[in-house]
N, C-alpha and C positions, 0 to 999 in steps of 0.2 A: 496433469494434461498439458501439451506443450502445443503452443499456436503459432507456427512460422512458417512462410513462405519458402524459404531456404532449405532443402531436403537434408541438405548434409547438416548445416548448424540443427534443424530441428531434430534428426535422429541422433546426432552426437550428444545433445544436451539430454533426449530422453534416456541414451543408453548410460549416460555419464549420472544421472541421475539412481536408474536402476541400480546400478552398482553400489551406491551409497545406500541402498535401503529403502527406497520410496517406491512405490507401487505406480507406476505411468500407466494409467488406463486407458490411453488414447493420444494419438497427435491430430493434428489439423493443418491443412494449407491454407486457410484464411477465415476471416470472421464468420462468412455465412456458413462454411463446412464446420465450423466450431460449436455454432448453435444448434446446429441439427444434432453433431454427437453428444453435446452436453445434455441436450434434453434425454436422451439414453443410458448416459454412465453417468452423470452428475459427481464431476470429480471435486475435491476439498480443495483444491489449488490448482487455478490456471495460470499458466505462464504465456504471457500476451505480447505478441510482437506488436508493433504501432501500424506499420506501413507493409501493405501488400501488392504483389503486383498485378492483383486480378482485381476486377471492377468489384463492388461490394462495399459492404461498410468497413471502416477502419478499425484499427484495435480500439481506440478509445470509442468510438460509436459500438462496437460488440463488447466492450468492456459494459457500458452503460445497459446494455441490454441485458446483460446475463446478471447484473446486480438487481435490474430491475424484476427480472422473472425469477431469480434463484436468489436471494440476498443472503443466503448462507455459503454461497461460492465466495471464495476470495480470489482477486484477482492480481497477482503479481506481473506488472510490465518488464519485459526485459528487451531493451532496444539499443540499437547502435546510436540513437540520436539523444543528446544531451540538449536539443532546444529549447528555449524556455516555453515556447508555444505547446510543444509536444508534451513536455513535463505536465503543465497545467492543464492542458486537455485531458492525460491521462487520469490526474486526480479528480478534475470534476465530474467525469465517467464514472466514479467510485474505486478508482485502484486502491489497493490496500499499501502498495508500495510501488516504486520505480527502481530499478536495476541498468547499469549500463551492461552493454553485452561485454566489456572489457575486464569485467568483474572475474576474478577468479574462481574457480571450483567450489574451493572450500567457502568463499563469499557467497555463491550462489546457493549452495547446499544449505549454507546459515539462513541465507534470506528465505529460502523456501519454508525451512522450519519454523521459522519466527513468523511468517506470514500464516501458517497453519494455526499458529498457535494464537493469532489474533492480533500481534504488533504490527505497526507500521514501520515499512523498511524502505530508506532511501539511499541511493548511493552518495556518498559524502560529497557534499558541494550542492545537490539539487535540491535540500530541503532550505537552504539559504536562499538559492534561487527563487522558489516558491514565496517565502517568506517577504521578500522585498515587495512583490506583486500585490500578495494579499493584505501588506500592512496599508497599501495604498486605496484599496478596495473596502476595508475595512473601518475607516476612520470614522463615519457616521452608525455605524452598527455597534462598534463598542461601547457606544454610550449606552446602547439599553441591554447589553449583556449582564446576566443575572451576576451577583456578587460574589466572588471567590475570597477564600481567605488569600493572605499571600504565600503561605505553603500552598494550598491547594495549586495556586498559579506558577508556582516555581514546579511543581511536580507536573502538571499541563505542559509546560514549555519542553520538559525533558522526554516526554510523551511523543511530542511533536516531532522532535527530531529522531524518533525512533530509538530511545535507549530502552533497556530492558527493566522491569522492575527492580533486579539487583543493581544494573548500575546505577539509577536514579538513587537508590539508597546510598550506595558508596558515594554517589556525587554530591548528596545532601547530608552524610553523616546521619540517617535515620535509618529504624529496620525496615526490613524488607515486610512486615504486617501494617507498618505505619504507611507507607508508599502505597499499599495496596488498600488501605481506609480513604486515604485521601482519593484515589482513582475512583473508587466508590461513592465516595461522596461527590465527588465532581460530577459523575455520570449520573446521579440523581439530580444535581441541581441543574444541570443543563438538558435532562431528560433525553440522555443520550444511551446506547446501548454496548457499546463495548468501545475498544481501545481507539481501532482505526477511525470511528466516528470522533471520538474523542481529538485526536491527531488533526482530523482534517478541520474541526470545529477552531482550533488553536490556530493553524494557519489562516484559515477564511477571517479570523477576527483580528488577527495582528495582535495576538496575546504571546508573541514569542520574541526572544532578542537576536 
């Protein structure tokens, strides 16, 4: 599903994704319309703009409502803004990732596919922007964080910047299965449910470089 108040952009993205094999079940002009439509069609992934011309909830607020009501739905923000406050608001609202509208079609297709698979996806550079902010917020909380092994922490850092299991395995020179074992172990220790929550935890607790 694509949510954007610019019809040419919205329809173009929907058309391009459809031509790449995705089923675009609906489009919406703003957050209020999106919530009404989502209740009926229940998409797997929502591409969400952040700022709408109409009154009503922002993209970040709409994302929070979606995650609260339908936690299985994944939201990928697709925005022209790379502002610190916008990226932070989207992640705090529960977005699985944040992609700039300047991304290529191939990058968009890859981001949608990875979001559907449960990965956290960020335009290059935006993850680093978040990390600096969350490090400052997390100094006290980090002391109380559950103990992770050095290898689990390394894997967690890689997850937080949006790397796939295959990329992590190559970077750390370990097997794909070992990466998955570390991810599952870390999920259990932190009492989390998926890679998106894992990435958000890592960023919020300053556990990245």
